[in-house]
N, C-alpha and C positions, 0 to 999 in steps of 0.2 A: 455189725449194724453202720457202723463209720468205719471203715476199711477205706480207707483216705488213699487211692494212689494214682502217683503222677500221669498226664495224659500225655499219651504217644504220640504226638506231630510230626517226628520222622516218618514215621513210618505209613502213618495214614496217608492213602489213594488218595484228590480230591480230585474228582472229573471235574473236566472242563465242559461245558457245555459250547455243544458247537453252534454256530449262527442258524444256521438251519434246522437245527432245534427249539430256538430263542422264537424264530421269526415264526415259523407255522405253529408253534405256540400260539402267539401273538396274533396270528389270523385268525386260530381257532376260535378264542377270546373276543378277535372282535365279531364276526361271523355269529355266536351267540349272545353278545351282546346286542345287534342287530335284528336278531330275530326275536328277542324279547322286545326292545323296544317298537318293532313292526306288529307285533301279536296285541302286545297292549293298545297302540292305535287303533286295531282293527276291530278289536273288544267293545273301546272307549265308544267306536262309532258306531257300532250294532247299538251298545247302550243306549244310545243318544238319537237312535234311528227309531227306534221302539218308544220311545218316551213321545219323540211329535211324532208318530201314530197313533199311541195311546191321546195324547192330546189332540186329536184328529178326530181322534170317533168320540171323545167327549165334547168336543165342539158339534158334531153330526148328531150326538143325543140330544142337547139343551136345543139345538134348531128344531130340531123336530117334536121335543117336549115343545117350546116357543109355539110352534104354530098349531099344535093343537088344543091348548086350551088357551091364546090370546088370538 
């Protein structure tokens, strides 16, 4: 279980990432971040619009009750 052996660093081949791979990865990450942020903005906009409509409906209902009873 504790068979410690030295690591052969001379035989290991480390692949260097090319510039195009790094740039394409950055472009994909940037695109995904932009997509997530824009989706959040749209979603919060819909939620805000829903709240505005609920308050508007509530104000209309209160106004109609006010005119009926007073």
